[in-house]
MARMILO-765758 format. One record per residue (C-alpha): x, y, z. Coordinates in nm, 2 decimals. Each point is the difference from the previous one (the first is absolute). Example, Ala and Ser with C-alpha at 12.3 -4.5 7.8 and 13.67 -1.06 7.14 Angstrom:
REM MARMILO-765758
{{1.23, -0.45, 0.78}}
{{0.14, 0.34, -0.07}}
END
This chain:
REM MARMILO-765758
{{0.59, 0.33, 3.37}}
{{-0.07, 0.23, -0.29}}
{{0.37, -0.04, -0.11}}
{{-0.03, -0.37, -0.02}}
{{-0.31, 0.03, -0.23}}
{{0.18, 0.25, -0.23}}
{{0.30, -0.23, 0.00}}
{{-0.20, -0.31, -0.11}}
{{-0.19, 0.21, -0.25}}
{{0.33, 0.12, -0.14}}
{{0.13, -0.36, -0.02}}
{{-0.31, -0.11, -0.19}}
{{0.04, 0.30, -0.24}}
{{0.36, -0.09, -0.05}}
{{-0.09, -0.36, -0.08}}
{{-0.27, 0.10, -0.24}}
{{0.23, 0.24, -0.18}}
{{0.27, -0.27, -0.03}}
{{-0.26, -0.24, -0.14}}
{{-0.13, 0.25, -0.25}}
{{0.35, 0.09, -0.11}}
{{0.05, -0.37, -0.07}}
{{-0.30, 0.00, -0.22}}
{{0.11, 0.32, -0.18}}
{{0.35, -0.15, -0.08}}
{{-0.18, -0.24, -0.24}}
{{-0.11, 0.29, -0.22}}
{{0.17, 0.27, -0.19}}
{{-0.07, 0.36, 0.10}}
{{-0.24, 0.05, -0.29}}
{{-0.34, 0.15, 0.06}}
{{-0.16, -0.29, -0.20}}
{{0.09, -0.23, 0.29}}
{{-0.25, 0.17, 0.24}}
{{-0.29, -0.24, -0.04}}
{{0.21, -0.32, 0.02}}
{{0.17, 0.14, 0.31}}
{{-0.33, 0.09, 0.16}}
{{-0.13, -0.35, -0.09}}
{{0.30, -0.16, 0.17}}
{{-0.05, 0.20, 0.32}}
{{-0.38, -0.06, 0.00}}
{{0.06, -0.38, -0.03}}
{{0.26, 0.01, 0.28}}
{{-0.19, 0.22, 0.25}}
{{-0.36, -0.01, -0.11}}
{{0.00, 0.37, -0.04}}
{{0.23, 0.28, -0.10}}
{{0.15, 0.16, 0.32}}
{{0.08, 0.37, 0.00}}
{{0.37, -0.07, 0.07}}
{{0.01, -0.22, -0.31}}
{{-0.15, 0.29, -0.21}}
{{0.27, 0.23, 0.13}}
{{0.27, -0.25, -0.09}}
{{-0.15, -0.05, -0.35}}
{{-0.03, 0.38, -0.05}}
{{0.37, 0.04, 0.08}}
{{0.12, -0.29, -0.20}}
{{-0.21, 0.07, -0.32}}
{{0.02, 0.38, 0.05}}
{{-0.38, 0.03, -0.02}}
{{-0.21, 0.23, 0.22}}
{{-0.19, -0.16, 0.28}}
{{-0.32, 0.14, -0.14}}
{{0.05, -0.18, -0.33}}
{{0.06, -0.33, 0.19}}
{{-0.31, 0.06, 0.21}}
{{-0.20, 0.07, -0.31}}
{{0.10, -0.34, -0.16}}
{{-0.07, -0.18, 0.32}}
{{-0.35, 0.15, 0.04}}
{{-0.08, -0.04, -0.37}}
{{0.05, -0.38, -0.01}}
{{-0.23, -0.20, 0.21}}
{{0.27, -0.26, 0.03}}
{{0.20, 0.22, 0.24}}
{{-0.10, 0.11, 0.34}}
{{0.14, 0.25, 0.26}}
{{-0.15, -0.19, 0.30}}
{{0.09, -0.35, 0.12}}
{{-0.25, -0.27, -0.09}}
{{-0.13, -0.26, 0.25}}
{{0.13, -0.35, 0.01}}
{{-0.33, -0.07, -0.20}}
{{-0.05, 0.26, -0.26}}
{{-0.37, -0.03, -0.10}}
{{-0.13, 0.17, -0.32}}
{{-0.36, 0.00, -0.11}}
{{-0.07, 0.04, -0.37}}
{{-0.24, 0.29, -0.06}}
{{0.01, -0.03, -0.38}}
{{-0.33, 0.00, -0.18}}
{{-0.06, -0.38, -0.01}}
{{0.09, -0.04, 0.36}}
{{-0.19, 0.31, 0.11}}
{{-0.32, -0.12, -0.17}}
{{0.03, -0.34, 0.17}}
{{0.04, 0.15, 0.35}}
{{0.36, 0.08, 0.07}}
{{-0.10, 0.31, 0.18}}
{{-0.16, -0.21, 0.27}}
{{0.32, -0.20, 0.04}}
{{0.20, 0.32, 0.03}}
{{-0.25, 0.14, 0.27}}
{{0.02, -0.32, 0.20}}
{{0.38, -0.01, -0.02}}
{{0.02, 0.36, 0.13}}
{{-0.25, -0.07, 0.27}}
{{0.15, -0.32, 0.12}}
{{0.37, 0.13, 0.01}}
{{-0.11, 0.35, 0.12}}
{{0.22, 0.18, -0.25}}
{{-0.05, 0.20, -0.31}}
{{0.11, -0.07, -0.35}}
{{0.38, 0.07, -0.03}}
{{0.05, -0.07, 0.37}}
{{0.18, -0.28, 0.20}}
{{-0.13, -0.15, 0.32}}
{{0.19, 0.11, 0.31}}
{{0.15, -0.35, 0.04}}
{{0.14, 0.02, -0.36}}
{{-0.19, -0.32, -0.10}}
{{-0.25, 0.14, -0.25}}
{{-0.01, 0.28, -0.26}}
{{-0.29, 0.09, -0.23}}
{{0.01, 0.14, -0.35}}
{{-0.22, 0.00, -0.31}}
{{0.09, -0.07, -0.35}}
{{-0.20, 0.07, -0.33}}
{{0.06, -0.33, -0.17}}
{{0.21, -0.31, 0.06}}
{{-0.10, -0.17, -0.33}}
{{-0.23, -0.26, 0.16}}
{{-0.33, 0.14, -0.11}}
{{-0.13, -0.35, -0.07}}
{{0.01, -0.09, 0.37}}
{{-0.12, 0.35, 0.13}}
{{-0.01, 0.12, 0.25}}
{{0.36, -0.05, 0.12}}
{{0.23, 0.10, 0.28}}
{{0.37, -0.08, 0.03}}
{{0.22, -0.07, 0.29}}
{{0.37, 0.04, -0.06}}
{{-0.08, -0.05, -0.38}}
{{-0.20, -0.32, 0.04}}
{{-0.34, 0.05, -0.17}}
{{-0.32, -0.11, 0.18}}
{{-0.28, -0.01, -0.25}}
{{-0.38, -0.02, 0.02}}
{{0.05, 0.18, 0.33}}
{{-0.27, 0.06, 0.25}}
{{0.01, 0.16, 0.34}}
{{-0.02, -0.35, 0.15}}
{{0.30, -0.12, -0.20}}
{{0.19, 0.31, 0.11}}
{{-0.08, -0.07, 0.36}}
{{0.11, -0.36, -0.03}}
{{0.33, 0.10, -0.15}}
{{0.06, 0.27, 0.26}}
{{-0.08, -0.25, 0.28}}
{{0.26, -0.24, -0.13}}
{{0.26, 0.27, -0.03}}
{{-0.07, 0.13, 0.35}}
{{0.04, -0.36, 0.13}}
{{0.32, -0.05, -0.19}}
{{-0.14, -0.28, -0.21}}
{{0.10, 0.14, -0.34}}
END
C-alpha cells in the first residue's frame, strides 16, 4: 500500500508543477515578477505550496529563502491552506476598543483552533488583521473578504450557524 500513496502523491506533485509552470509562462524571468507570480498562485490555490516556491525559485533564479521572506513579509500570502471559509477578525485600534477581542476569543473557542489554523475538516480558518478600513462600523470580521460590521459575539454565532448548515 505505501507505494500507492507515494505514487498518488507524486501524481499530485506533477499536476501542481504543471499548473505552476503554466502560470510562470505568462511572465518573463525577471525578478520583478515575483510578487505578481506569488499573487497568481495564492489566488489559484489559496496559499503558496512549497512545490510552487521551488518552481518559482528555478524559473526566476531566486533563492528559496528570498521567496520565503517575501511570502512571510506580506500578510496577503500564506504558506498554509485556508479553510473554505477564511475568517479574519480586525484587531485594529477602533475594532479592539469596541470589543473585537471578544469576537476572536469566541471564534477560537467555538472552532477549537488557534489563530492561523484551519479546522480539521478544512471548512474554517482563523486569522486576524489590523485594519480593513471599516472603522466606522467597528468591530468587524470578514469571511472570504465579505465585511460584517457592528459585530457581536451573537452576530458571529448566527453567521457561523448559517455557514455550518450550508445556508450561505
